[in-house]
N, C-alpha and C positions, 0 to 999 in steps of 0.2 A: 088928511083922510087916509085911512088904512088901505093897504094894498089888497086886503081881504074883503073890501067892500064889494058890493054887487055891481062891479063895473063891467058893463056889457060892451064888448068891442064889436059894434055893428059894422062888420068889415065891408059889407056891400054899400054902406052909406058914407063911411069915413074916407078921407083922402088916404092914399097909400102911405103906410107908415114909413118914416125915415129909417134907413138902415143905419143903426147905431148900436152901441153896446147896451144891452138890456138883459139884466139877470133875472127878471121875473119870468115865470112860466105862464102858459096859457092852458086853462081848463075849458075844453070845448063843450058847449051846450049842444051844439049841432054844427052843421057844415058852414054856418054863416055867423055864429056868435060864440064868443069866448069870454071868460073872466080872467083877469090878471091875478095870479096867486104867487105866494112864496111857500116853500116847504122848509121846515127846520133842517139844518145840516145833519147828515147821517154819519154816525160814528162807526168805527170798525167793530166787528163782532167781538165778544169776549174771547180771551186768549185760548180757551179750551175748545173753541169751535172753528171749523172751516166750512162755511157754506159751499155747496157744490151746485153750480148753475150750468145748465146745458142750453146752448143757443143754436137755433136752426135758421139758416138764411136760404133764400132762393138761389143765390149765386154770389161768388166773390170775384167775378170777372169784370165788374164795373165799379167805378169810384164810389158810388152811393153806399153799397153794402160794405165795401172795404172800409169806408169811413165809420160806419156803424160799428164794425169790428174793432177798429182802433179805439173808439170810445168805450166799448165794453172792456177791452183789455186794460185801458187806463183805470177804469173804475175798479176792476178786479184787483189790480195791483195796489190801489189806494186803500181798498177796504178789506184786503186779506181774503179774497174769494178765489176758489178754484173754478176756472171757466173752461168748458169743453165746447167746441164749435163743430157743427156739421153744415155743409152746403149741399143743395139739391141739384146743382149743375144746370139750373134754369127754372123757368116757370112751368106750370102745369105738371109738376112732379109729385103728385099726391102719393103714389106708391113709395117713392123714396123717402118722403117726409114721414109717412106712417111708420116705416121701418126705423127711421132715425129717432122718433119718439120712443119706440121700444128700446132702442139702444141707450137712450138717455136714462130711462127707468132702470135698465139692467146695470148701468154704471152707478146708480144710486143718487141721481140728481135730486136735490131738494126743491128745485123749481126749474121750469122750462121756459125759455125766452123764445117765442115762436114768431119768426118772420115767415109768414105763409107764402108758398108759391102758387096757391090756388085761391079762388074766391069762396069756395065752399069746401069744408073739411068734414065729411061724414064721420060720425061716431067719435068725435074728438074727445068727448068726456070719457068714454070707455077706454080709449087709447091712453089718456093721461092718468086715469085712475085718481088717486089722491094727490098726485103731484100738481102743485099750482101752476097754472099757465099764465104767463104775462105776454100779451100780444105786442109785437114790435112792428110799427109802420103800417102793415097791410091789415085792414080791418076784416074780420070774419063775421062779426055780429053773432057770436056763438055763446050760449049760456055757460059753457065750460071756462071761458076766459075770466080771470080774476080782475084784471085791469089792463088798460091799453096805453102804450106810449106812441104817440104819432099825431100828425096834423091831419085834418080832413083834406084829402087829395083834391077836392073841389077847389080849395083855396090855392093850391099850387098851380092850377090852370087859370084861376080867376085873376090873381094878382098880377102876373106878367101880362095877361091879356088886357087888363085894365090900363096898364102902363102903355102898351102898344096902341090902344085906342086914343089915349091922351096925346101921344106923339104923332100918330099917323091916321087917326080915325076919320079925318075929314077928306081923305083921298080914297078913290075907288080902287082898292088893292085886292088882289086875289091871294088867298091864304091856303097853304097845304098844312094839314094837321097830322102829326106823327106821334101819337100818344103811347107807343110801345105795344106790348102784347094785348090782344083783344080782351082776354078774360082774366087778367091778373095785374097786380101791381098798381091798382088805382087808375087804370087807363080810362075807364068810363067816367069816373069822377073828375079827373083832370079835364077831359074833353067837355064835360058838362059845365065846369067852371069857366073854361075858356070861351065856350059859346055864350054863356051868360054875360061875360065881359064885353063881347063883340056886339051884343044885341043893340040895335038902333044905330050902329055905326055904318060906314060905307065899306067896311072890310067884309069880304065874302069868302067863306070857306068853300073851296071848289072840290076838295076831295079829302078823304081820311085814309091814311096808310097805316095799318096795324102790322106789327111784326116783333119778333123777339129782340131783346136788348143786346144785340150782337152787332159789332161794327160792320161786318160784311152784309148781314141781313138788312141793316138800315141803309147802307150805301146802295145796295141793289134796289131797294124800295124807292129811294129818292131818285135814282137815275131813271127808273121806270116811270115815276110820276112826272118828272120833268119832260120826258118824251111825250107823254099824253097831254100835259098841260105846260107847254113851253112859256106861257105868259104868267107863271106863278111869280109873285113878288115877295111873299113872306113864307118862311118855314117856321112852324111852332111845334114843339113837342119835347121829347125826352132829351136828356143831356147827350146821349149817343147820337140821336137824330141831329142835334145842333152841331156836334163835332163833324159829322160827315157833310152837313150843309156848308160848313166853313170851307171844306175842300172844293165843293162845287161852286161856291161863291166866286172863286178866283177865275172860273171859266166862262163867266157871263159878262156881257157888255154892261148890264146894269146889275150890280151885286145883289144877291138875296139879302133881305132883312131877316134876321134870325132871332128867335125868342126861345129860351129854354125853360122848361117847367121845373127843373132842379139843377143843382150845381155839380160839376166835376172839375178835375184839375184842368182839363182842356177848355171847359167853358169859362173857368176863371181867367185863363190866358186870353181867350177870345174877348172877354169883357175888357180886360186891360188894354188890348190892342184895338178896341173899337169895332171888332168884327161881329160881336153879338150885341143886340140892342138892350136886352134885359134878361135876367134869370132870377128865379126864386131859390132860396135856400131854406130848408127846414132844419138846418144845423145838425147834421147827421152825427158828428162826433158827440155832441151834447146829448142827442137822443140815445146813443149807445150807452153813455154813462148813466143816463136817467133810467133806462130799462133795468140795469143792474141794481140801482138804488131802490127802485120800486119793488123788485123781487125781494130784496132784503126786508123792506118794510112789511110786505105780505108775510114773509116767514116769521117776523117778529110780532105778528098780530096787530100791527099798526093800521089805522085807517088810511086808505089810499084813494085819491080821486081818480075816476076813470077818464080816459081820453085827455091826457095832458101832453104837452109838448113845449119845446122852446118856441119863442116867437119866430115867425117867418120873416126872413130878410128879403127885400126886393132890391136886387143888385143891378147897377148900371155902370157904364164906363166912368161916370162922374163920382161914384161913391165907393167902388170896390177897392179893397185893400187887404193885405195879408192879416192885419190886426182884426179886421172885421170878420174874416172867414176862418179865424183860428179854431172855432168850435164847429166848423162845417166840414173841413177836408182833412183827411189823414196826411201826415208828412210825406213829402216826396221820397220815394224809395221804401215806404212802409210795406212790409210783407205780412200777409194774413197770419193771425194768431189762432191756431187750432186748439191749443191747450196752454192754459196759464195755471201754474201752481205757485202759491206763496213759497217763499224761501224755506220756511219751517212749517211743513204741513202739520195741521192739528186735527184732532178727531172730533166727530159729532156733526151737527148741522147748524143752520143759521137761525133756528127758532128761539134761541136764548136771548 
């Protein structure tokens, strides 16, 4: 049976997918259902053209967007693309990203890869003009967007939560939820997915701590919460929250159980050492590559499905390996790429 069949992945009804090599993409119908699809391989553009892509990220200070950047740089090198990158230095940076879109257009970008730092981006169509916008990771639900690369963040909370329930859901445990910034980065969607997974179990969310994805912010939040709720058993949230929880874990007679909604290098090590129970990975390096590929397809006038992503991996101490996360994490020591230019710059754009 063809992979393009209408195979619905009813993710709230099926068992958790085994974390294994899977080269098919997911075309998300909604936050709970997806089709498994393949796309034809993309060739480099004609020799006389060099597409110019401009990418905007909320920040490059955490492993998530750093790994997206690695994937984009890899795809740019493979496909002969010029890539220019801006970061907004955090979430809720609307003014900075508005200015960066203008800079992209002034630079002559053929397409803009937008990792938004906000949930709502007023006047986006006016700002972008005729330049195609490809949405990366964070969903805006704006008509100006040509296509989106990214998973539903609902699933990033739901899948680790479901694993937690399967492992510990028969015990009356108290959970602290730390989903990151309140109004950006999929925090609400991850929280909703996690709550859906815990429904009907004996696990109780006793508090929710919102805060920027900064190590000191998250450490202070966690310490404050542990003072108010010394009987917390489980910390679930962003990778940075999981990282700081590993430090607090050592200071307790009964170590915290930790669940991460996405992967980082530290979370990977925590999984390997048995300090983290489970983590989801939406395969960020692969997403970065895919965003560049989708931009080129748009520029070439090819049809592109909306809301596509790599499959989500559910990682535990029992299945995590370097091979499995090779398309999730940037290499150790990787430094952000702010400008990539092919060795022999060519003239024109990527529409040919």
